[in-house]
N, C-alpha and C positions, 0 to 999 in steps of 0.2 A: 439312358443310364443303364450301365451294365449291372445286372443283379448279382451282388456277391455271394448269395446263397448258391446260385447256379455254378458259379466258379468253384466253390468249395466241393460241390457234389462231383464236378467233372475231374478235379484234381485227384479226388479219393477214390474214383472209380478204377476197377482193375482193367476195364476196356479202353482206358484212355492211353492210347499209343502215342509215341513220339510225332508221328505225323498228324495225328489229331490235335495235338498240343501246338504245333506249328500252325495249323489251320486256325486254330482258336486264337492264337496270339495275332495272326493277320487280321482277323475279324475285329478284335479288340482295338488293333490300331486304327482300322479304317472308321470304327464308330467313334472313337475319342478324337481323331484329327491330330493336329500338331500338338507337341508338348507345350504346356502352359509355360514351361521355363524357357522356350526357345524365343529369343527376341528376333523380330523380323529385321533383316537388312532393308535399307531405304536408298533407293536411286532416285535422285531429283535431276530431271533433265530440263534446262532452261534454254529457250530460244531468245535472240536478240532481234527485236523489230519484226517479228513475224506475226501477221495478222491471223485472224480466225479463218479467213477465206484462202490461206496458203496452204491448206491441206486438201488433197484430192477428194477425200471423203466428205468434205463440206461443200461439195458442189463445183469444184474448180477442175475441169477437164484439161486445164493448160499445164497443170504441174503434176509430176508423177511423185507419190509419196507412199509406196506400197507398205513400208514398215509402219508408218504413222496410221494408215489405214487399218493395218491389222491390229496395232496397239489399241486403236479405239474400239475395234470389235471385241478385243479381249478385256477390255477395261469398263469401268463405271465412268462414262463420259458425262462431264457437267456441261450442259448446253448453254447455261448462263452463268459463266465464271467470269470475275472481274478483277483487274488489276489496276495499277496507276497509269496515267497517261505517259509516263516517262520511266526510264530504266532504273536509276538508283532508288527512288522511292519505292519501287516494287520490290526490289530485293531486299531493302531494310524492312519492309513490311513481312515479307516471307521468312526472313530469318528471325524475326523477333514476335510476330503476332500482333504488333502494335502499330497504330497509324504512324507514317513516316515522320511527321513533325514532332511527335513524342521522341523519336530516336535522334534528333538533331539534323536529319537529312530535309532539305527543302528542294533541292535542284540537282544539277548533274555535273557541275564543274567548279573550279576555284575554291574548293573547300566546302561547298553547300552540299556535296555529295557524302560527306563524312558521317558516319554513324558513331555515337559516342561508345567509347571503350567500355563503360560500365553497363551497357546493354546486354541482356542475357540472351545468346542465340540458340537456335535450335541445335547446333553442333556442340555448344557447351553442355546442354541438358543431356544429350546423347552421350557424350563423354563420361558424364557423372554416372550413367547407367551402363557403362561398361563397353560402349561402342569405340571402334576406330573411325576416324573421320578424314575425309579427304575432299578438296576443293580443286577443280580443274577447269581453267578457262577464265572468263571475265569476272571479276569481284564487284568493282564500281561502289564500294562502300567506305572508301578511305585508303590512302596509301602509306600513312605514317605509323609508327611503332605500335600504338594502342589499337588502330582501327585494322591492322594488318590480319588476315585471315588465321595465322599461327597464334594471335593473341585474341581471337575470337572463336575458339574452340576447335580449329582444324589442325589435325596433326601433320597434314601435308597439304601444301599449296604449290600448284604449278599453274602459272598464268599471269595476268597483268591486272593492276589494281584500279586503272582509270576507265573513263568511258568507252574509249574506242582505241583501237590499233591503227597505225598508220601504214601497215604492210602485213600481208597475211602469209607470206612465204618465207621460211627460214627465219622467223622472228625472234626477237630477244624476249624472254620470259623470266619471272622470278620462280626460282624452286626453293621454297620457304624465303630465306633472306638473301640468297645468293642469285646473282643475274646470270642466265645461261642462254645460249642460242640454241634454238630448236631446229628441227629439220622437216621440210615438207610443208604442207598446207595445215594452217591452224587446227581446223575442226579435226583433221586426221590425227594430228599430234596430241590433242587434248583426250581424243578417245584412246589413243594408246596408253597414255599415262594412267587414265581412269582404269582400264583394263588390267594393268600391272597392279594397281592398288586392290583391285578386287581379287586378283590372283593371290596376292600376298596375305590378304586378311580373309580368306575363304572360311577359316575355322573360327573367325570372331564375328559377332554383329558388327555391321558397319553402315556408315553413312557415305555414299559417294555422291557428291554433287557436281554435276557436269554442266557447265554454263558456257554454252557455244556463243561465239560473237557474230553469228550470221542470223539472218541476212542484213545486218548493220552495214553501212557504208563505211569505207571506200569499197567499191564493188569489184571484188577480185575473187576468182574462183578458178580451179583448174579447167583448162581449155576444153576438155571433152564435155564437161558439164554445160559450159556456155554455148558450145557449138551446136548442141543437141537441140537447145530451144531456139537459137538463132535460126537454124536451118527448118525449124517448124513455122517461121515467119514471125516470131516475136521480136520487139524491138531490143536494143542493148541492155536497157535497164531491166527489163522483165526476164530477159534471157539470163542475165547474171543473178538476179534475185531468186528465180526458181531454180537455177543451177545450184546456188548456195544451200537452198532448202533441200534439193535432192541429195546433195553431198552429205548434209547433215543426216537425212534420213537413212542413208547408206550406213553412216557411224552410228546411229541409234540401233541399226540392226545388228551391228558387230557387239555392242554392249549386251544386247538381249540374247544373242547366240552365246555370249561368253557366260551368262548367268546360267544357262542351259548345260553348257559343257561342264561348269564346275558343280553341276547339280545342286544349285542353290535357288533356282528360279522359284520353286514352290514357296520359299520362306523369304522372299524379297518384295517389298512394296516398290513398284515403279510409278513415278509421277512424271508427267510431261505437260509443260505449259510455256507460255511466252510472256515477255516482260511488258509489253504495251502493244498498240495496234499497229498496223503496217506502216512503214516509213516513206511509202509513195502511195499515190492514188492508183489503186489496182482492185481487181475483185475481192470484196469483202462481204458477200451477201447483199443484202438490202441495207445494210447499216451505214448511218451517217457518221462521218469523222474518221480521223486516222491518228496516227501517233501524235501525241500533244493535245488531243482533244478530250474533253470530258463527256462528249456524246457517245453512244453506243460503241461505235466503230473504233474508238480510241482506246477502249478500256476492256471490251469483251474479247477474250481470247479462248483457244482450245484448251481444255484441261481434262487429262485422262489419268485415272488412278487404277492400277493393276495389281491384284495380290491373288495368285490362283489357289482356288478352293476356299478363300476367305471373302472375296468380294465378287459378287455376281456381275458379269458383264452386262451392261445394260445402259440407258440414258437416263438423266434426270434434270427436271426443270427447276430443282432447288437452286435459289440464289446463293451463290458462294463468291469468296474472294481471297485474295492472297494472304490476308491476316488470318485466315482460317486453317492455312496449312501447318503450322506449328502446333496449335492445340489438338487438331485432328490427328497428326501423326503420334502425338504423346498418347492420345486416347487409343488409337489403334494398336499401339505397342505395349500399351498398360504400363507405361513407364513412371517412375517416380519423379515428381517435380511440384513444387509448391511455389508458384511465382510470387515474388515481392512486388513486382509491377503487375497489375492486372492485365490480361489480355483483352485487346479490342475485338479479337476474332473469337469464332465459336468453334467448339469441339463438335464436328459433323460425323464422328465415326458411327453413331448409332444410325444416322441416315444412310451412310455408306453401306453398313452391314444389313440394311433392311429391317432395322428394329424399331424405327421411328418414322412417322409420317413427315412429309415435306411440310414446310411452314413459310410464311410470309415474313419478311424483314426488310431493313432499310440497307441499301448499299451506297456508301458515300464515295464520290470521286472528286479529287482536287488536282489542278495543274501544279506541276513542279515549277516553282518561280522563286527567285531570290527576293523579289519585292511580294511580300506576303499579302499586301493589300491589293494587288493587281492580278489576282489569280480567278479564272473561272472555276466554278464547281458544279456539281450535280448531285442528286440523290434519286435512286429508284427502288420501287417495290415491284412486286409481281405484275403490276398493271401500268403504273405510270412512271415517267422520268421527268423531274424538274430540273432545268438547266439555268444556273445563274451566271450570266456573262457581266462584262463591264458595262454594257448598254441594256441588257434586256433580262426579263425573268420570263422563261418559257416552260410550257407544260405539254407533254406528248402522251398520247394513249399508245403504249408500247404493244398492246394486244391487236389493236385495230390499226395502227399506224407505226409499224416497226422501223420504217424509214425516216421517222421524225419529220414528216412533212408539214403537218398542221399543228399550230400552235392553238391549244385549247384552254389556256389559263383564264381568259374571259368567260368561258362557258363552265368549267370545273373549278371555279375560284376558290371554293372552300377546300377542296383537295389540294389545289396549289399552294394555298396559305399554310395549310398544315405541313406540307413537305418542306416549304421555305422556312418555316419556324424550325423544323428539325435541323435543316442545313445550316441555318444561321447559328443556332446554338452550338453545334460541333465546331463550326469555323471559328467562332469566337473562343471556344475553349481551347482548341489547338494553337491558335495564333497567339493567344495572351500568354500561353505557357512555353512558346517555342524558344529553344536556346541553341544557336547554330554552333558548330564545332570548326569554325575557320581559323582559329588560332592554332598553330602547328605545335604539338607536343613532341619535344625531342630531349635528347641528353639523358636517357635512362640508363641506370647502371649496367644492364645487359646489352644494351644497343651499341655496337661497335662502330657504326657510321650511319649517316642518314643522308638523303639527297633531297634537294630543294629544286624542284622544276620551275621554269619560269612561268608556267601556267597558273601557279599559286601565288605569283608576285604581283603587286601593285605597280603599274608602269606609269612613268611620269615623262613629260616633254613629248618629243616626237618618236619615242621608241614604240614599236608596234608588234603585235603578234603576227606570225606568218599566215594566220587563217582567222576566219570570223569564230572558229571553235577553238578556244584555248587548249582543250585536251590535245596532248601530243605535238603542240605547237613549239616553235622556238621564237625568239625575239630578233627583230631586224630593225634597220633604220637608226642604227647608233651613230647619228650624224651631228648631234649638238652637245657641245661640252656643258656639263652639269646635269645632263639627264640621267636618271637612275631607276632601278627596280628595287622594290622593297618587299621582304617577307616579315611577318610578325610571328614570333614563336614564344612558347613557354618552355624554358629549360629546367629540366628536373634536377640535374646535378651539375655544378660548375665544372668546366673541363677545357682542356687545351686541344685544339683540332688541326690537323693538316687539312687544307682546302685545296680542291682542285676544280677546275672549270671546264665544261664540255662546250667546245666551240668550234667554229670554223672561220677561216681567214685566208683570203688569196694572197698570192706573193706580193702584189703591188700594194697591199692594205696593211701590213704589219706595222707595229711600231707605236700604236695608240697606248696612252697611259690610263690605267684604271685604278680604282680604290675599292676595297672591300671594308665596310665599315660596321662594327658592332659597338655595343655599349662600352666595352674596355678599350676601344681604340680602333685604329684602321691599318690595312697593309695596302701599299701601292705596288702595282706590277704592270708589266708591259706584255703585249701579245707579240713576241719576238719570233716564234716559229710559225710560218705559214702551214695551212691545212686546207686543201681544196675540198670543201664539203660537197661531196657528190649526190645528186638525186639518185636514188636506187632504180633499178631498171623497171620501166613502166609496165605494170601488170594489171593496170585499170582498163576495164572495158567501157566505163562511163567516167565523164569528166568529173573529178571530185571538188567538193567545197572544203574538205579537210586539208591541213598541211600535208605536203608531201614528205615522205620519209628519206632521210639522208644519211650519209656517213658522217662520224664525228670523231674528234680527237680530244684527248685531255691534256691540260697543262696544269702545273703546279702554280698555285697563287701564294702561298706562304702559310703561316701558322697563326692562329687567332684564338683568344680565349672568350668563351662564352659563360656568362655569369648565371647563376640559378636565378629563376624567376622570368619576368617578361624581358625579351630581347627583340631588338629590331635590327635585322641584317639588310645592309643595302649594298647594291653594286652600282657603281658610279663611273660615268665616263668624265675623266679629268681634262686630257688633252688628246683630241682627236689628231692623228697624224696624216691622214689621207681622207678620201671622200667619206669613208665609212669604216668604223672600228672593226666589224667583223658581224659574225652570227653567234648567238649565244643561248644554249638550251639548258643548262642546270649547274648547279654547284653541289660537290660532294664533300661533305665533313666526316673526317676519319679520326676518331678519338685517340689521343696520344698518351693520356694519363686518366 
């Protein structure tokens, strides 16, 4: 503390020269540190399907990540940081500080990734505290009006709302509510958008959430990154994955360089982590499990938090998880927020600042699954991990058996039963209170249009998705009269809509009659104009399981009225003209009144 008496004596002294005053001012600034009124900027960088072992500094000599290596050395690195086994649940927990089932999320597609609009997000809290907020990249917590990032606290959104992209070059993204085509590779593009946001808001406190979609499949990356690892002798899958990681590493470097260039690095908290374990079997330390698993390897990821001058670079074995991020950032920023819904996470700001000793706790993990009764789950503390599967209850000593080789439940029965009791209690609480958000909310007064993708429809008859993964799929096999697809909605305001259909149909297949049906009636229409839906140029280095990306056209269907309240909208094949009616991807509704 500066002695105010000394200050008064110095200022009244005749020997106090201007240079003396300048030197004294600099000394005071150094002693007091940043102004209490300066709110820290926050940059959250999230990788997609990147494992703990995909960082060179974690013992993987096959991949080059110089930026992440340096970031780790300049950060407090949580060596035992946990997320969910799948993407959307992790994102919901990070944004709300609450277990994903409480937010309406239970899985990754067909509406089960949707987070309730009334959930309070980190972005909303920061906006209330004077922050500008931007989200760039993968959202994966709902695509409809209430779940859109712009309605969840983000001033700007550039990215895609669903679980994965079908194509990583010159892709189409949402810029807020408008669809626009990007240029170049996705990670490069998202980085450029994030940097523009930081430049525009350098004078304001800001939250910049950069959510890369790599190394999630399909496996596409600029050639130079792939070739580097292929020439080193790695197979195509690893070459692409590590190429995607290295490209992301380069892009993270550009973000950190921009913070330095803007002279705001000292007042910016930077966080890096991943949303789940690795998406293939590859190096991940000694850990058991990968993406989708509740074992250590499926849920433990790298986590680095940097704040120059405020957070001492080091490592910690403090158990932590994604639900801690929101309360911790609120604590670090000394922000105002009195949550109506209590956090499940813990404010670790005092641990991070070195003002509190580490402590033991329980970390719960649960699979994302639409069938809530058919999920593996686990719980761990500093010493043990208990894993509850459909068939077994297993206990592992994580200190002496980090690879989870030997089940010791029969030896440490009391410990196992205690952990099992805690896990069962939380599972019962979360499952009994779970309310999904699978009904599509639409027809809001400010909503000019909305799109219904086929991935959110229920299919009947012989109609099929183009992939086992509904995200980004289209429907095909429209070969049987009477087959249909159905969407369930809740319309907030009655309205009349112009309807368009996104489709493909070869020259020899035109002429089939379809109908669009709502509660107020139906519209009959024919696919009269052919459109050859072409597969985009092959940029895959590995054969994909996802649907290929294609070119599409739009055709007018007609106008239809949607009444307030529950609406079921169906698209039905009435009379097939040839072998197949065509390919159908989505319906777009534009409000006329």
